[in-house]
C-alpha positions in Angstrom: 108.2 -32.5 145.8 105.9 -32.1 142.8 102.2 -32.1 142.8 99.8 -33.2 140.1 96.5 -31.5 139.3 93.7 -33.4 137.7 90.5 -32.2 136.0 88.4 -35.4 135.9 85.7 -35.5 133.3 83.4 -38.0 131.7 85.6 -38.4 128.6 88.9 -36.9 129.5 91.3 -36.2 132.4 93.3 -32.9 132.2 96.7 -33.1 133.8 99.0 -30.5 135.2 102.1 -30.7 137.4 103.9 -28.3 139.6 107.5 -27.2 139.5 109.8 -28.8 142.1 109.3 -25.8 144.5 105.5 -26.0 144.2 105.2 -22.4 142.9 103.8 -22.8 139.4 101.6 -25.3 137.5 102.2 -26.4 133.9 99.8 -28.3 131.7 101.1 -31.7 130.7 98.4 -33.5 128.7 94.8 -34.6 128.3 94.1 -38.3 128.7 91.2 -39.5 126.5 89.5 -41.9 129.0 89.4 -45.5 127.8 89.2 -47.8 130.9 89.9 -47.3 134.6 92.9 -49.7 134.2 94.4 -47.8 131.2 93.7 -44.4 132.7 95.4 -45.3 136.0 98.3 -46.9 134.1 98.9 -43.6 132.2 98.7 -41.7 135.5 101.3 -44.0 137.1 103.7 -43.3 134.2 103.3 -39.6 134.6 103.7 -39.9 138.4 107.0 -41.8 137.9 108.2 -39.5 135.2 107.7 -36.3 137.2 108.3 -37.8 140.7 104.8 -36.8 141.9 104.3 -36.8 145.7 100.7 -35.6 145.9 97.6 -35.3 143.7 95.1 -32.4 143.7 91.8 -33.5 142.2 89.3 -30.9 141.1 86.0 -31.2 143.0 83.0 -29.8 141.1 80.7 -28.1 143.5 77.4 -26.5 142.8 77.4 -22.7 143.1 75.8 -22.9 146.6 78.7 -25.0 147.7 76.8 -28.3 147.8 78.2 -31.5 146.1 76.1 -32.9 143.3 76.2 -36.1 141.3 79.4 -35.1 139.4 81.1 -34.1 142.6 80.2 -37.5 144.1 81.8 -39.3 141.1 85.0 -37.2 141.6 85.1 -38.1 145.3 84.8 -41.8 144.4 87.5 -41.4 141.8 89.7 -39.7 144.4 89.2 -42.7 146.8 90.1 -45.1 144.0 93.3 -43.1 143.2 94.3 -42.9 146.9 94.0 -46.7 147.2 95.6 -47.7 143.9 98.3 -45.1 143.7 99.0 -44.8 147.4 99.5 -41.1 147.3 97.8 -38.3 149.2 94.7 -36.9 147.3 93.5 -33.4 148.0 90.1 -32.5 146.8 90.0 -28.9 145.6 87.0 -26.7 144.7 87.0 -26.3 140.9 84.0 -24.1 140.5 84.3 -22.1 137.3 87.7 -23.3 136.3 86.5 -24.6 133.0 84.8 -21.2 132.3 88.0 -19.4 133.3 90.1 -21.6 131.1 87.7 -21.1 128.2 87.9 -17.3 128.6 91.7 -17.3 128.7 91.8 -19.4 125.5 89.3 -17.2 123.7 91.3 -14.1 124.7 94.4 -15.8 123.2 92.4 -16.1 119.9 92.5 -19.8 120.0 90.2 -21.5 117.6 87.2 -23.5 118.9 88.8 -26.8 117.6 92.1 -26.1 119.4 90.3 -24.9 122.6 88.5 -28.2 122.7 91.8 -30.1 122.7 93.4 -28.2 125.6 90.5 -26.9 127.7 90.8 -29.8 130.3 94.6 -29.4 130.6 94.1 -25.6 131.2 91.4 -26.4 133.8 93.9 -28.8 135.5 96.5 -25.9 135.6 93.9 -23.6 137.2 92.9 -26.2 139.8 96.6 -26.9 140.7 97.7 -23.3 140.6 94.8 -22.2 142.9 95.8 -25.0 145.3 99.5 -24.0 145.3 98.6 -20.3 145.8 96.4 -21.1 148.8 99.1 -23.2 150.4 101.9 -20.5 150.2 
């Protein structure tokens, strides 16, 4: 029963999937957002390809735990996904995942240009992995 992790942004959606046992998360791709219809079509393809049973969507919270404008957009997107894809959606606190992903990529001596291409995928991995770890 695989799970999919999503890092939903204004311009991109980072995607990660778990292994079949739900122990580890691996980055799959970054969708460059075009339209809701095209984005969801690509998600459907990945869901079918990896036999995804649940989605973990990163929820950006403010440092005090409150939910701001960006968080509200993610909640709305999660509701849309739940309706359209007919899969359980788990909202997961994603505070500092992008910062963490950036640090990891810098430590790996990845160039700024390459970091920009994979940062959202790495953030999706961190979101999904923290969810999987918490559920063990």
